Biopython code that builds the backbone (N, CA, C, O; Angstrom):
import numpy as np
from Bio.PDB.StructureBuilder import StructureBuilder

atoms = [
    (1, "MET", "N", (0.828, -1.189, 0.000)),
    (1, "MET", "CA", (0.000, 0.000, 0.000)),
    (1, "MET", "C", (0.873, 1.255, 0.000)),
    (1, "MET", "O", (1.828, 1.362, 0.770)),
    (2, "ASN", "N", (0.536, 2.182, -0.860)),
    (2, "ASN", "CA", (1.263, 3.441, -0.940)),
    (2, "ASN", "C", (0.895, 4.307, 0.260)),
    (2, "ASN", "O", (-0.282, 4.407, 0.608)),
    (3, "GLU", "N", (1.868, 4.925, 0.887)),
    (3, "GLU", "CA", (1.620, 5.743, 2.071)),
    (3, "GLU", "C", (1.353, 7.205, 1.736)),
    (3, "GLU", "O", (1.001, 7.979, 2.627)),
    (4, "VAL", "N", (1.511, 7.599, 0.487)),
    (4, "VAL", "CA", (1.336, 8.995, 0.072)),
    (4, "VAL", "C", (-0.111, 9.244, -0.336)),
    (4, "VAL", "O", (-0.752, 8.391, -0.949)),
    (5, "ARG", "N", (-0.612, 10.416, 0.009)),
    (5, "ARG", "CA", (-1.927, 10.859, -0.430)),
    (5, "ARG", "C", (-1.799, 12.248, -1.040)),
    (5, "ARG", "O", (-1.077, 13.102, -0.525)),
    (6, "ILE", "N", (-2.506, 12.460, -2.139)),
    (6, "ILE", "CA", (-2.623, 13.770, -2.772)),
    (6, "ILE", "C", (-4.070, 14.205, -2.545)),
    (6, "ILE", "O", (-5.001, 13.537, -2.996)),
    (7, "VAL", "N", (-4.253, 15.314, -1.852)),
    (7, "VAL", "CA", (-5.590, 15.794, -1.519)),
    (7, "VAL", "C", (-5.919, 16.995, -2.401)),
    (7, "VAL", "O", (-5.151, 17.954, -2.482)),
    (8, "LEU", "N", (-7.076, 16.924, -3.059)),
    (8, "LEU", "CA", (-7.571, 18.026, -3.873)),
    (8, "LEU", "C", (-8.566, 18.815, -3.048)),
    (8, "LEU", "O", (-9.452, 18.239, -2.417)),
    (9, "CYS", "N", (-8.422, 20.142, -3.051)),
    (9, "CYS", "CA", (-9.346, 20.982, -2.301)),
    (9, "CYS", "C", (-9.431, 22.342, -2.994)),
    (9, "CYS", "O", (-8.407, 22.967, -3.269)),
    (10, "THR", "N", (-10.655, 22.798, -3.276)),
    (10, "THR", "CA", (-10.837, 24.107, -3.892)),
    (10, "THR", "C", (-11.200, 25.146, -2.834)),
    (10, "THR", "O", (-11.822, 24.836, -1.817)),
    (11, "PHE", "N", (-10.792, 26.390, -3.104)),
    (11, "PHE", "CA", (-11.031, 27.526, -2.217)),
    (11, "PHE", "C", (-11.595, 28.683, -3.021)),
    (11, "PHE", "O", (-11.355, 28.776, -4.225)),
    (12, "PRO", "N", (-12.353, 29.577, -2.362)),
    (12, "PRO", "CA", (-12.925, 30.706, -3.088)),
    (12, "PRO", "C", (-11.902, 31.764, -3.500)),
    (12, "PRO", "O", (-12.137, 32.513, -4.448)),
    (13, "ALA", "N", (-10.766, 31.833, -2.795)),
    (13, "ALA", "CA", (-9.768, 32.867, -3.089)),
    (13, "ALA", "C", (-8.376, 32.398, -2.667)),
    (13, "ALA", "O", (-8.227, 31.513, -1.824)),
    (14, "ALA", "N", (-7.367, 33.012, -3.274)),
    (14, "ALA", "CA", (-5.975, 32.638, -2.995)),
    (14, "ALA", "C", (-5.589, 32.903, -1.548)),
    (14, "ALA", "O", (-4.844, 32.123, -0.956)),
    (15, "ALA", "N", (-6.084, 33.991, -0.971)),
    (15, "ALA", "CA", (-5.709, 34.328, 0.406)),
    (15, "ALA", "C", (-6.123, 33.223, 1.371)),
    (15, "ALA", "O", (-5.340, 32.833, 2.238)),
    (16, "GLU", "N", (-7.345, 32.716, 1.230)),
    (16, "GLU", "CA", (-7.817, 31.639, 2.104)),
    (16, "GLU", "C", (-7.050, 30.349, 1.849)),
    (16, "GLU", "O", (-6.684, 29.649, 2.793)),
    (17, "ALA", "N", (-6.807, 30.031, 0.595)),
    (17, "ALA", "CA", (-6.050, 28.819, 0.259)),
    (17, "ALA", "C", (-4.641, 28.901, 0.834)),
    (17, "ALA", "O", (-4.136, 27.921, 1.383)),
    (18, "ARG", "N", (-4.008, 30.059, 0.713)),
    (18, "ARG", "CA", (-2.641, 30.249, 1.214)),
    (18, "ARG", "C", (-2.611, 30.151, 2.739)),
    (18, "ARG", "O", (-1.732, 29.506, 3.309)),
    (19, "GLN", "N", (-3.574, 30.793, 3.392)),
    (19, "GLN", "CA", (-3.617, 30.784, 4.854)),
    (19, "GLN", "C", (-3.814, 29.365, 5.392)),
    (19, "GLN", "O", (-3.085, 28.939, 6.287)),
    (20, "ILE", "N", (-4.776, 28.643, 4.862)),
    (20, "ILE", "CA", (-5.066, 27.295, 5.346)),
    (20, "ILE", "C", (-3.942, 26.335, 4.951)),
    (20, "ILE", "O", (-3.565, 25.468, 5.740)),
    (21, "GLY", "N", (-3.404, 26.483, 3.738)),
    (21, "GLY", "CA", (-2.281, 25.653, 3.319)),
    (21, "GLY", "C", (-1.080, 25.839, 4.227)),
    (21, "GLY", "O", (-0.393, 24.875, 4.567)),
    (22, "THR", "N", (-0.827, 27.082, 4.621)),
    (22, "THR", "CA", (0.286, 27.365, 5.533)),
    (22, "THR", "C", (0.067, 26.699, 6.882)),
    (22, "THR", "O", (1.003, 26.137, 7.450)),
    (23, "VAL", "N", (-1.147, 26.753, 7.400)),
    (23, "VAL", "CA", (-1.464, 26.104, 8.672)),
    (23, "VAL", "C", (-1.210, 24.601, 8.574)),
    (23, "VAL", "O", (-0.627, 24.013, 9.485)),
    (24, "LEU", "N", (-1.639, 23.980, 7.487)),
    (24, "LEU", "CA", (-1.458, 22.531, 7.327)),
    (24, "LEU", "C", (0.015, 22.145, 7.305)),
    (24, "LEU", "O", (0.399, 21.125, 7.878)),
    (25, "VAL", "N", (0.849, 22.961, 6.641)),
    (25, "VAL", "CA", (2.290, 22.674, 6.600)),
    (25, "VAL", "C", (2.921, 22.967, 7.956)),
    (25, "VAL", "O", (3.769, 22.204, 8.417)),
    (26, "GLU", "N", (2.521, 24.065, 8.602)),
    (26, "GLU", "CA", (3.060, 24.386, 9.929)),
    (26, "GLU", "C", (2.734, 23.290, 10.945)),
    (26, "GLU", "O", (3.565, 22.961, 11.792)),
    (27, "MET", "N", (1.533, 22.730, 10.861)),
    (27, "MET", "CA", (1.123, 21.653, 11.773)),
    (27, "MET", "C", (1.752, 20.311, 11.396)),
    (27, "MET", "O", (1.588, 19.327, 12.118)),
    (28, "GLN", "N", (2.456, 20.266, 10.294)),
    (28, "GLN", "CA", (3.083, 19.071, 9.737)),
    (28, "GLN", "C", (2.056, 17.996, 9.383)),
    (28, "GLN", "O", (2.335, 16.800, 9.459)),
    (29, "LEU", "N", (0.860, 18.450, 8.994)),
    (29, "LEU", "CA", (-0.139, 17.534, 8.450)),
    (29, "LEU", "C", (0.043, 17.401, 6.947)),
    (29, "LEU", "O", (-0.441, 16.443, 6.345)),
    (30, "ALA", "N", (0.737, 18.355, 6.336)),
    (30, "ALA", "CA", (1.048, 18.332, 4.906)),
    (30, "ALA", "C", (2.524, 18.653, 4.723)),
    (30, "ALA", "O", (3.088, 19.480, 5.438)),
    (31, "ALA", "N", (3.133, 17.990, 3.761)),
    (31, "ALA", "CA", (4.530, 18.278, 3.435)),
    (31, "ALA", "C", (4.628, 19.470, 2.497)),
    (31, "ALA", "O", (5.598, 20.227, 2.539)),
    (32, "CYS", "N", (3.620, 19.630, 1.651)),
    (32, "CYS", "CA", (3.645, 20.660, 0.618)),
    (32, "CYS", "C", (2.217, 20.934, 0.166)),
    (32, "CYS", "O", (1.385, 20.028, 0.110)),
    (33, "VAL", "N", (1.948, 22.192, -0.153)),
    (33, "VAL", "CA", (0.661, 22.569, -0.718)),
    (33, "VAL", "C", (0.926, 23.419, -1.955)),
    (33, "VAL", "O", (1.537, 24.483, -1.854)),
    (34, "ASN", "N", (0.479, 22.970, -3.105)),
    (34, "ASN", "CA", (0.588, 23.735, -4.349)),
    (34, "ASN", "C", (-0.740, 24.431, -4.589)),
    (34, "ASN", "O", (-1.796, 23.809, -4.469)),
    (35, "LEU", "N", (-0.700, 25.721, -4.928)),
    (35, "LEU", "CA", (-1.913, 26.480, -5.212)),
    (35, "LEU", "C", (-1.979, 26.798, -6.694)),
    (35, "LEU", "O", (-1.059, 27.392, -7.255)),
    (36, "ILE", "N", (-3.063, 26.402, -7.316)),
    (36, "ILE", "CA", (-3.277, 26.633, -8.747)),
    (36, "ILE", "C", (-4.422, 27.638, -8.872)),
    (36, "ILE", "O", (-5.575, 27.297, -8.611)),
    (37, "PRO", "N", (-4.111, 28.870, -9.268)),
    (37, "PRO", "CA", (-5.144, 29.908, -9.325)),
    (37, "PRO", "C", (-6.033, 29.794, -10.562)),
    (37, "PRO", "O", (-5.699, 29.120, -11.536)),
    (38, "ALA", "N", (-7.165, 30.470, -10.487)),
    (38, "ALA", "CA", (-8.070, 30.659, -11.634)),
    (38, "ALA", "C", (-8.580, 29.353, -12.236)),
    (38, "ALA", "O", (-8.592, 29.188, -13.456)),
    (39, "VAL", "N", (-8.998, 28.433, -11.381)),
    (39, "VAL", "CA", (-9.660, 27.215, -11.839)),
    (39, "VAL", "C", (-11.137, 27.549, -11.980)),
    (39, "VAL", "O", (-11.751, 28.052, -11.039)),
    (40, "GLU", "N", (-11.710, 27.275, -13.142)),
    (40, "GLU", "CA", (-13.134, 27.535, -13.324)),
    (40, "GLU", "C", (-13.913, 26.274, -12.962)),
    (40, "GLU", "O", (-13.653, 25.197, -13.497)),
    (41, "SER", "N", (-14.862, 26.421, -12.054)),
    (41, "SER", "CA", (-15.673, 25.296, -11.594)),
    (41, "SER", "C", (-17.119, 25.477, -12.039)),
    (41, "SER", "O", (-17.677, 26.571, -11.960)),
    (42, "ILE", "N", (-17.710, 24.392, -12.504)),
    (42, "ILE", "CA", (-19.122, 24.356, -12.899)),
    (42, "ILE", "C", (-19.753, 23.249, -12.066)),
    (42, "ILE", "O", (-19.303, 22.104, -12.109)),
    (43, "TYR", "N", (-20.788, 23.581, -11.312)),
    (43, "TYR", "CA", (-21.368, 22.608, -10.392)),
    (43, "TYR", "C", (-22.822, 22.964, -10.089)),
    (43, "TYR", "O", (-23.295, 24.053, -10.413)),
    (44, "ARG", "N", (-23.511, 22.026, -9.464)),
    (44, "ARG", "CA", (-24.890, 22.262, -9.034)),
    (44, "ARG", "C", (-24.862, 22.451, -7.521)),
    (44, "ARG", "O", (-24.291, 21.631, -6.801)),
    (45, "TRP", "N", (-25.474, 23.524, -7.041)),
    (45, "TRP", "CA", (-25.545, 23.796, -5.604)),
    (45, "TRP", "C", (-26.954, 24.254, -5.264)),
    (45, "TRP", "O", (-27.465, 25.215, -5.839)),
    (46, "GLU", "N", (-27.572, 23.555, -4.324)),
    (46, "GLU", "CA", (-28.927, 23.863, -3.886)),
    (46, "GLU", "C", (-29.901, 23.968, -5.060)),
    (46, "GLU", "O", (-30.749, 24.860, -5.108)),
    (47, "GLY", "N", (-29.756, 23.023, -6.015)),
    (47, "GLY", "CA", (-30.670, 22.927, -7.143)),
    (47, "GLY", "C", (-30.385, 23.864, -8.301)),
    (47, "GLY", "O", (-31.101, 23.835, -9.302)),
    (48, "ARG", "N", (-29.364, 24.691, -8.191)),
    (48, "ARG", "CA", (-29.058, 25.648, -9.257)),
    (48, "ARG", "C", (-27.682, 25.372, -9.859)),
    (48, "ARG", "O", (-26.752, 24.962, -9.165)),
    (49, "LEU", "N", (-27.577, 25.604, -11.155)),
    (49, "LEU", "CA", (-26.292, 25.495, -11.835)),
    (49, "LEU", "C", (-25.460, 26.721, -11.472)),
    (49, "LEU", "O", (-25.930, 27.853, -11.586)),
    (50, "GLU", "N", (-24.233, 26.493, -11.039)),
    (50, "GLU", "CA", (-23.350, 27.579, -10.601)),
    (50, "GLU", "C", (-22.022, 27.493, -11.352)),
    (50, "GLU", "O", (-21.621, 26.423, -11.810)),
    (51, "THR", "N", (-21.351, 28.632, -11.470)),
    (51, "THR", "CA", (-19.969, 28.676, -11.945)),
    (51, "THR", "C", (-19.199, 29.591, -11.001)),
    (51, "THR", "O", (-19.744, 30.556, -10.465)),
    (52, "ALA", "N", (-17.936, 29.273, -10.812)),
    (52, "ALA", "CA", (-17.102, 30.083, -9.926)),
    (52, "ALA", "C", (-15.649, 29.942, -10.333)),
    (52, "ALA", "O", (-15.229, 28.899, -10.833)),
    (53, "THR", "N", (-14.895, 30.991, -10.117)),
    (53, "THR", "CA", (-13.448, 30.920, -10.257)),
    (53, "THR", "C", (-12.898, 30.612, -8.875)),
    (53, "THR", "O", (-13.172, 31.334, -7.917)),
    (54, "GLU", "N", (-12.130, 29.548, -8.772)),
    (54, "GLU", "CA", (-11.608, 29.092, -7.492)),
    (54, "GLU", "C", (-10.101, 28.865, -7.588)),
    (54, "GLU", "O", (-9.507, 28.941, -8.664)),
    (55, "VAL", "N", (-9.509, 28.589, -6.447)),
    (55, "VAL", "CA", (-8.101, 28.208, -6.357)),
    (55, "VAL", "C", (-8.076, 26.738, -5.967)),
    (55, "VAL", "O", (-8.713, 26.339, -4.992)),
    (56, "LEU", "N", (-7.340, 25.932, -6.728)),
    (56, "LEU", "CA", (-7.211, 24.510, -6.430)),
    (56, "LEU", "C", (-5.930, 24.283, -5.638)),
    (56, "LEU", "O", (-4.849, 24.694, -6.062)),
    (57, "ALA", "N", (-6.055, 23.630, -4.492)),
    (57, "ALA", "CA", (-4.891, 23.252, -3.694)),
    (57, "ALA", "C", (-4.617, 21.772, -3.896)),
    (57, "ALA", "O", (-5.522, 20.942, -3.799)),
    (58, "LEU", "N", (-3.360, 21.449, -4.177)),
    (58, "LEU", "CA", (-2.882, 20.064, -4.211)),
    (58, "LEU", "C", (-2.069, 19.882, -2.938)),
    (58, "LEU", "O", (-0.991, 20.457, -2.788)),
    (59, "ILE", "N", (-2.590, 19.085, -2.032)),
    (59, "ILE", "CA", (-1.995, 18.931, -0.708)),
    (59, "ILE", "C", (-1.340, 17.559, -0.621)),
    (59, "ILE", "O", (-1.999, 16.541, -0.831)),
    (60, "LYS", "N", (-0.040, 17.525, -0.312)),
    (60, "LYS", "CA", (0.687, 16.259, -0.212)),
    (60, "LYS", "C", (0.794, 15.860, 1.252)),
    (60, "LYS", "O", (1.292, 16.629, 2.075)),
    (61, "THR", "N", (0.323, 14.653, 1.578)),
    (61, "THR", "CA", (0.327, 14.171, 2.950)),
    (61, "THR", "C", (0.571, 12.670, 2.967)),
    (61, "THR", "O", (0.820, 12.054, 1.931)),
    (62, "SER", "N", (0.496, 12.095, 4.158)),
    (62, "SER", "CA", (0.642, 10.644, 4.308)),
    (62, "SER", "C", (-0.715, 10.026, 4.621)),
    (62, "SER", "O", (-1.642, 10.718, 5.043)),
    (63, "ALA", "N", (-0.819, 8.727, 4.412)),
    (63, "ALA", "CA", (-2.053, 8.016, 4.747)),
    (63, "ALA", "C", (-2.335, 8.130, 6.240)),
    (63, "ALA", "O", (-3.495, 8.240, 6.639)),
    (64, "ALA", "N", (-1.300, 8.106, 7.069)),
    (64, "ALA", "CA", (-1.479, 8.182, 8.518)),
    (64, "ALA", "C", (-1.978, 9.561, 8.961)),
    (64, "ALA", "O", (-2.759, 9.658, 9.907)),
    (65, "ALA", "N", (-1.538, 10.615, 8.292)),
    (65, "ALA", "CA", (-1.935, 11.978, 8.664)),
    (65, "ALA", "C", (-3.262, 12.394, 8.025)),
    (65, "ALA", "O", (-3.850, 13.400, 8.422)),
    (66, "TRP", "N", (-3.735, 11.629, 7.044)),
    (66, "TRP", "CA", (-4.957, 11.981, 6.306)),
    (66, "TRP", "C", (-6.166, 12.251, 7.209)),
    (66, "TRP", "O", (-6.829, 13.268, 7.003)),
    (67, "PRO", "N", (-6.493, 11.415, 8.188)),
    (67, "PRO", "CA", (-7.680, 11.708, 9.009)),
    (67, "PRO", "C", (-7.589, 13.061, 9.730)),
    (67, "PRO", "O", (-8.567, 13.809, 9.754)),
    (68, "ALA", "N", (-6.448, 13.380, 10.307)),
    (68, "ALA", "CA", (-6.277, 14.660, 11.010)),
    (68, "ALA", "C", (-6.284, 15.821, 10.026)),
    (68, "ALA", "O", (-6.835, 16.881, 10.323)),
    (69, "LEU", "N", (-5.679, 15.632, 8.861)),
    (69, "LEU", "CA", (-5.693, 16.677, 7.839)),
    (69, "LEU", "C", (-7.130, 16.943, 7.401)),
    (69, "LEU", "O", (-7.530, 18.099, 7.265)),
    (70, "GLN", "N", (-7.894, 15.904, 7.183)),
    (70, "GLN", "CA", (-9.297, 16.062, 6.764)),
    (70, "GLN", "C", (-10.097, 16.817, 7.824)),
    (70, "GLN", "O", (-10.853, 17.729, 7.487)),
    (71, "ARG", "N", (-9.945, 16.458, 9.082)),
    (71, "ARG", "CA", (-10.657, 17.152, 10.166)),
    (71, "ARG", "C", (-10.274, 18.624, 10.221)),
    (71, "ARG", "O", (-11.144, 19.491, 10.301)),
    (72, "THR", "N", (-8.985, 18.906, 10.177)),
    (72, "THR", "CA", (-8.499, 20.284, 10.273)),
    (72, "THR", "C", (-8.953, 21.097, 9.076)),
    (72, "THR", "O", (-9.397, 22.234, 9.236)),
    (73, "LEU", "N", (-8.851, 20.544, 7.897)),
    (73, "LEU", "CA", (-9.268, 21.236, 6.678)),
    (73, "LEU", "C", (-10.767, 21.535, 6.717)),
    (73, "LEU", "O", (-11.188, 22.625, 6.328)),
    (74, "THR", "N", (-11.565, 20.595, 7.175)),
    (74, "THR", "CA", (-13.011, 20.801, 7.283)),
    (74, "THR", "C", (-13.328, 21.919, 8.279)),
    (74, "THR", "O", (-14.203, 22.747, 8.026)),
    (75, "GLU", "N", (-12.621, 21.944, 9.403)),
    (75, "GLU", "CA", (-12.845, 22.976, 10.423)),
    (75, "GLU", "C", (-12.470, 24.371, 9.934)),
    (75, "GLU", "O", (-13.164, 25.340, 10.241)),
    (76, "LEU", "N", (-11.379, 24.482, 9.178)),
    (76, "LEU", "CA", (-10.862, 25.787, 8.765)),
    (76, "LEU", "C", (-11.482, 26.311, 7.474)),
    (76, "LEU", "O", (-11.442, 27.514, 7.216)),
    (77, "HIS", "N", (-12.045, 25.439, 6.673)),
    (77, "HIS", "CA", (-12.498, 25.805, 5.331)),
    (77, "HIS", "C", (-13.736, 26.698, 5.370)),
    (77, "HIS", "O", (-14.639, 26.471, 6.175)),
    (78, "PRO", "N", (-13.782, 27.722, 4.498)),
    (78, "PRO", "CA", (-14.937, 28.632, 4.503)),
    (78, "PRO", "C", (-16.204, 28.058, 3.870)),
    (78, "PRO", "O", (-17.291, 28.573, 4.131)),
    (79, "TYR", "N", (-16.105, 27.021, 3.055)),
    (79, "TYR", "CA", (-17.287, 26.448, 2.419)),
    (79, "TYR", "C", (-18.055, 25.559, 3.394)),
    (79, "TYR", "O", (-17.454, 24.916, 4.254)),
    (80, "ALA", "N", (-19.387, 25.521, 3.262)),
    (80, "ALA", "CA", (-20.228, 24.630, 4.070)),
    (80, "ALA", "C", (-19.923, 23.173, 3.741)),
    (80, "ALA", "O", (-19.923, 22.318, 4.627)),
    (81, "VAL", "N", (-19.663, 22.892, 2.457)),
    (81, "VAL", "CA", (-19.325, 21.534, 2.002)),
    (81, "VAL", "C", (-18.076, 21.637, 1.124)),
    (81, "VAL", "O", (-18.182, 21.718, -0.100)),
    (82, "PRO", "N", (-16.901, 21.635, 1.743)),
    (82, "PRO", "CA", (-15.683, 21.772, 0.942)),
    (82, "PRO", "C", (-15.363, 20.512, 0.150)),
    (82, "PRO", "O", (-15.656, 19.394, 0.576)),
    (83, "GLU", "N", (-14.753, 20.722, -1.012)),
    (83, "GLU", "CA", (-14.235, 19.598, -1.794)),
    (83, "GLU", "C", (-12.955, 19.131, -1.112)),
    (83, "GLU", "O", (-11.971, 19.869, -1.062)),
    (84, "ILE", "N", (-12.967, 17.920, -0.593)),
    (84, "ILE", "CA", (-11.787, 17.321, 0.019)),
    (84, "ILE", "C", (-11.724, 15.893, -0.497)),
    (84, "ILE", "O", (-12.473, 15.027, -0.043)),
    (85, "VAL", "N", (-10.828, 15.648, -1.449)),
    (85, "VAL", "CA", (-10.734, 14.350, -2.103)),
    (85, "VAL", "C", (-9.288, 13.866, -2.002)),
    (85, "VAL", "O", (-8.374, 14.535, -2.485)),
    (86, "ALA", "N", (-9.082, 12.718, -1.383)),
    (86, "ALA", "CA", (-7.740, 12.154, -1.256)),
    (86, "ALA", "C", (-7.533, 11.077, -2.317)),
    (86, "ALA", "O", (-8.352, 10.171, -2.471)),
    (87, "LEU", "N", (-6.437, 11.191, -3.033)),
    (87, "LEU", "CA", (-6.074, 10.226, -4.069)),
    (87, "LEU", "C", (-4.827, 9.467, -3.642)),
    (87, "LEU", "O", (-3.925, 10.030, -3.022)),
    (88, "GLU", "N", (-4.786, 8.193, -3.977)),
    (88, "GLU", "CA", (-3.601, 7.381, -3.720)),
    (88, "GLU", "C", (-2.850, 7.225, -5.036)),
    (88, "GLU", "O", (-3.329, 6.538, -5.938)),
    (89, "PRO", "N", (-1.684, 7.848, -5.162)),
    (89, "PRO", "CA", (-0.955, 7.737, -6.422)),
    (89, "PRO", "C", (-0.488, 6.305, -6.683)),
    (89, "PRO", "O", (-0.161, 5.562, -5.757)),
    (90, "ALA", "N", (-0.464, 5.938, -7.960)),
    (90, "ALA", "CA", (-0.039, 4.589, -8.344)),
    (90, "ALA", "C", (1.451, 4.387, -8.097)),
    (90, "ALA", "O", (1.892, 3.276, -7.804)),
    (91, "ALA", "N", (2.215, 5.451, -8.215)),
    (91, "ALA", "CA", (3.660, 5.345, -8.012)),
    (91, "ALA", "C", (4.190, 6.702, -7.571)),
    (91, "ALA", "O", (3.699, 7.747, -7.997)),
    (92, "VAL", "N", (5.197, 6.665, -6.711)),
    (92, "VAL", "CA", (5.844, 7.889, -6.220)),
    (92, "VAL", "C", (7.345, 7.622, -6.205)),
    (92, "VAL", "O", (7.789, 6.575, -5.734)),
    (93, "ALA", "N", (8.124, 8.567, -6.717)),
    (93, "ALA", "CA", (9.583, 8.417, -6.704)),
    (93, "ALA", "C", (10.064, 8.229, -5.262)),
    (93, "ALA", "O", (9.611, 8.924, -4.353)),
    (94, "GLY", "N", (10.966, 7.302, -5.069)),
    (94, "GLY", "CA", (11.429, 6.945, -3.729)),
    (94, "GLY", "C", (11.964, 8.102, -2.912)),
    (94, "GLY", "O", (11.616, 8.247, -1.740)),
    (95, "ALA", "N", (12.806, 8.928, -3.514)),
    (95, "ALA", "CA", (13.389, 10.052, -2.775)),
    (95, "ALA", "C", (12.314, 11.055, -2.375)),
    (95, "ALA", "O", (12.345, 11.588, -1.266)),
    (96, "TYR", "N", (11.361, 11.315, -3.274)),
    (96, "TYR", "CA", (10.282, 12.258, -2.959)),
    (96, "TYR", "C", (9.399, 11.700, -1.848)),
    (96, "TYR", "O", (9.021, 12.426, -0.929)),
    (97, "GLN", "N", (9.073, 10.419, -1.928)),
    (97, "GLN", "CA", (8.244, 9.790, -0.896)),
    (97, "GLN", "C", (8.941, 9.862, 0.457)),
    (97, "GLN", "O", (8.303, 10.161, 1.467)),
    (98, "ALA", "N", (10.222, 9.596, 0.488)),
    (98, "ALA", "CA", (10.971, 9.652, 1.749)),
    (98, "ALA", "C", (10.938, 11.066, 2.327)),
    (98, "ALA", "O", (10.730, 11.240, 3.527)),
    (99, "TRP", "N", (11.146, 12.084, 1.470)),
    (99, "TRP", "CA", (11.085, 13.474, 1.937)),
    (99, "TRP", "C", (9.690, 13.798, 2.472)),
    (99, "TRP", "O", (9.554, 14.363, 3.557)),
    (100, "LEU", "N", (8.658, 13.438, 1.709)),
    (100, "LEU", "CA", (7.288, 13.740, 2.097)),
    (100, "LEU", "C", (6.953, 13.098, 3.446)),
    (100, "LEU", "O", (6.461, 13.773, 4.351)),
    (101, "LEU", "N", (7.217, 11.811, 3.577)),
    (101, "LEU", "CA", (6.874, 11.109, 4.812)),
    (101, "LEU", "C", (7.688, 11.627, 5.996)),
    (101, "LEU", "O", (7.220, 11.600, 7.135)),
    (102, "GLY", "N", (8.903, 12.096, 5.727)),
    (102, "GLY", "CA", (9.724, 12.691, 6.780)),
    (102, "GLY", "C", (9.272, 14.094, 7.180)),
    (102, "GLY", "O", (9.660, 14.592, 8.236)),
    (103, "SER", "N", (8.461, 14.728, 6.347)),
    (103, "SER", "CA", (7.989, 16.088, 6.599)),
    (103, "SER", "C", (6.645, 16.141, 7.289)),
    (103, "SER", "O", (6.219, 17.202, 7.744)),
    (104, "VAL", "N", (5.965, 14.995, 7.373)),
    (104, "VAL", "CA", (4.611, 14.929, 7.938)),
    (104, "VAL", "C", (4.690, 14.103, 9.225)),
    (104, "VAL", "O", (5.339, 13.058, 9.273)),
    (105, "VAL", "N", (4.015, 14.597, 10.260)),
    (105, "VAL", "CA", (3.970, 13.826, 11.512)),
    (105, "VAL", "C", (2.668, 13.043, 11.570)),
    (105, "VAL", "O", (1.655, 13.455, 11.004)),
    (106, "THR", "N", (2.705, 11.927, 12.248)),
    (106, "THR", "CA", (1.502, 11.137, 12.450)),
    (106, "THR", "C", (0.860, 11.617, 13.748)),
    (106, "THR", "O", (1.420, 11.423, 14.827)),
    (107, "PRO", "N", (-0.314, 12.242, 13.648)),
    (107, "PRO", "CA", (-0.966, 12.733, 14.868)),
    (107, "PRO", "C", (-1.329, 11.587, 15.804)),
    (107, "PRO", "O", (-1.586, 10.466, 15.364)),
    (108, "ARG", "N", (-1.347, 11.884, 17.091)),
    (108, "ARG", "CA", (-1.701, 10.856, 18.086)),
    (108, "ARG", "C", (-3.181, 10.758, 18.264)),
    (108, "ARG", "O", (-3.654, 9.947, 19.060)),
]
sb = StructureBuilder()
sb.init_structure("model")
sb.init_model(0)
sb.init_chain("A")
sb.init_seg("    ")
for serial, (resi, resn, name, xyz) in enumerate(atoms, 1):
    if name == "N":
        sb.init_residue(resn, " ", resi, " ")
    sb.init_atom(name, np.array(xyz, "f"), 0.0, 1.0, " ", f" {name:<3s}", serial, name[0])
structure = sb.get_structure()
């Protein structure tokens, strides 16, 4: 089983994505957070078709830290129902995986 998780999460603005991403790295729940600005989202919310420009965060974490990261992200996120999707990559370069896992702590 791969121990790395890539978490996708959208935010309404770069400032919020940057602030929450920084908290996740400071808490060592994430090794790295990449922010991709100006993602256009099309979705249905409360029965209506919506579009929004959002910031996509790619959050790198471990399988062990994932539950705590999910809880913290849900608590801090401004959306009522934030997009929080964890993916298990099929393969990760050994040196990168070692760095990532060494950068994330396993919460108690």
